[in-house]
N, C-alpha and C positions, 0 to 999 in steps of 0.2 A: 418546441419539442423537448421532452424529458430525456435525461441521460443519467445513468448510474455509473459512478466510478467506485469500484469495490476493491478493497485491499484485504488480503488474507496473510496471516503470519505463519511462522514455523510450527506453531501448535496444531494447525490444521494439516500442514504439509507432512508432518512427521507421523501422522496417523492415517493410514490408507483408507480405513472405514470412514473416518470423519471427512476426509478429502472427497471421496466418492459421493457421500451424502450432500456435502456442500455444492459440488459441481453439478449435481442433478438439480438442486434448487436454483442455482445460478442460471442454468440452461433454461429453466422454466420462466425466468423473469422476462416480461414482455418489454419490447422497445429497445432503444440503444443502450449499450452497456460496455464497460471496459473492466478488465480484471488486472490487478497488480498483485504480484506475490513476492514474498521474501524467500529466505533460504532454508531455514530449519537446520537440523543437526547433521544432515548428510554431508555438507561441506566440511564441517568440523571432523566428522568421522573419517572422511577421505583424506583430509590433511594429516591426521594422525597416522593413517596407514601408509602415507608417503613419507613419513618422518618429518613433516612440517608442523612445528608447534605454533598454535594460534597465539598471537601477541595482542594483549589487551592493556589499555591505559585508561583508568577510571571507568572501566566497564565497556569501553569503546574499542572495537576491533581495528588493529593496524593492518592495512592492506599492502603488504610488500609484493614484489613481482610474483613470487611463488604462490602466495595466497590469491592474488588476482587471477592467476591461471586456474586455480582450483575452483574459485567461486564462479568464474565464467563458464567452466565446464559444467558445473553442477546447476547453477541458477538458470543460465541461458540455454543449457543443453538438456540434461537429464530431467530436471523438475519441470521446466517450461514445456518441453515436448510431451512429457507424460500428461500434464494438465490439458494441453491442446488435444491429444489423442482421446482423453476421457470426454472432453466436451464434444468432439465429433461423434463419439458413441451416443451422446444424448441429442444429436441433431442440432448442435450449436456450432455454426461454421466459424471456428476460431482461427486466428493466426498468431503464432508465437513471435515476440519481438524483443529486441533490446532498443535502447535509445539510438544506437547507431543505424538501425534499419530505417531506410528512407530519411535519415537525418531527423528523426521524429523528436528526440530529446537530446539537446546538446548541453553538456555540463562544463564546469570549470574545475580543474584539479585544485583541491583545497590547499590554500597557501600554508607554508610552514610558519607557525608562530612558536608557542612553547613546545608543541608536539608535532612531529611529522607523521601524519596519518597515512602517508603513502599514496596509493592510487585510489583516492576517494574523491568522488565528484560532488560538487555543490551546484544547486540549481538557482536560476534567477527567473524574473517575470517574463523573460523572452526565450526561455529554454525550449519551450514546446512549440512545435509546428501544428497549430490547431486546425489549419485549413486542410492539410494533408490527412490528418487523423479523421476529420469530418468526412472526407471523401471515402475513406475506408468504411466508416460507420454507415454511410448512406448506400454503400454497395452491398450491405448485408453481412459484413465481416465483423467479428468480435475480436478486438485486439487484446492480447494477453501479454503484459509486460513483465519481464524479469527485472531484477534490481541492478541492471548493468546499463550504463550510458556511455557516452564518448565525448571527446573534447574538440572534435572537428579537425584534429591534427594527426589522426591515426591511433590515438591512445584510448583504450577502453578504461572505464572507471567504475568502481563499486559505489553504488549510491543507495542511500536509505530508502526502503520501499514506501514507508509512510510519506516521505518527502516527495517521491515520484507521484504517488496518488494525489497528493494535495496540489502539486504543480499542474498535473493533467486537469484536475477539476477546475482550478482557477482559470487556466488558459481557455478551456472549452466553455466556461460560463459566459463568454461573449457570444456564443452561438446557440447554447442550449440552457434549459433550466436544469442545473446540475445538482444531484444529490450525491454527496461523498459518503461512503460507508466503510467504516473500519470494523472488520470482524475479528474477534479474538475469543478468549476462553470464558470471559465473564458475560453476564446478561446485560451489562450496560454500565453506566456510572452509578456506583453504589454508595449510599450514605454510610454503610457499614461493610467493609471489604469482606467480612466473614459471613455476611448474610445476603444470599442471592435474591431475597425477596425485598431488599431495600433499594430497589432500582429507582432512580430519578427518571421519570418518563420524558420530561422536557426541561431544558435549561436555556434561557435567553442570555444575552450578553450581560445585562444588569445583574441577573441572578448569579451568574458565574463569578462576577467580581465580589459579590457578597459571600458566596460559598468559600472563595479563596481567602478573603479577609478573616473569615471565622474559622479558618483551618479545617473546614469540613472535607475539602478535597486537597489531598497532598500526595507526595511521593510520585510514583510512576505515571499516575493518571494526569498530573498537571501538564507535562509537555504535550501530551495528546490533545488536551482541551485547548491549550494555548494555540497550537497549530490549527485546530478546527475552527476556532473563532477568527483567527487570521484569514483563513480561507473564506469564511463568510463575509468578512470585511472587504475582501477582494472580489466578491460577486457570486460566490457559491450560494445556492438557495438554502441548503440545509445540510447538516452533517449528522450521520447516525453512528453510534458506537454500540455494538451488540454482539451477541453470541453467534458464532459461525453456523451452528446447527439449527438456528432459528430463522435463517434467511427467508424461508417461505412466508414469514410474518411481516417482511419488509413493507412499509407503507401503511401498516395497521398500527393501532396504538400499543399493541402488545410486543412490538419489536424494540428492544434496546432503549437507548436514550437519544432523543432528537434534540439537536442543538440548532438554534436559529437566532437571527438578529433581534 
């Protein structure tokens, strides 16, 4: 059986028109599917209004206890339930979840080395309870995960949404043929970041190594591709990177970039 694990970022969430368009297309996808979402600007705006200044080190957010309260309210509450309500509108029977619900995703608090990231969760190969998730899927329910997990000791943790999507895809690849889909603002992996027409439609592992060596792919796209090929090594059938408003093209040659072994 096929399963799509699809992740959307803040650029979709922050624009209500884009979000509605995406959720309509997501609802129309046939078969088993899981949605994972990040946070967007709402948490930052709410933090400012509460007098909580976001703390960043090397571009990474520090999650102190006040920030954790805000992101839990916004990610697991406001954003998650808004997405679920919109999916119900399109007859997609969704359930909003954190990792703590039904103990579906258990994380470990990131250890302090040079930097204390606070209440941030890291995942391992045993973090996801794929059997319980499969039971949900088989009962016709579409899980919608916010970027909040837990440590099993009563502590919620802020966890990167890309990482959650990848962990879900890898864990469920033992039960399904999994396609992991990262939706963002670009049409896919571009040879020229300023030219939307320069999309690479397919990249396999060997081609990725060559593109990396030749410095054709660099910057912010590199970590995404590294994570994608790691997921493929661990059993995920394929990974797509594409534009959120083109989801209706998923599975056709004209959607984004397909990564495979």
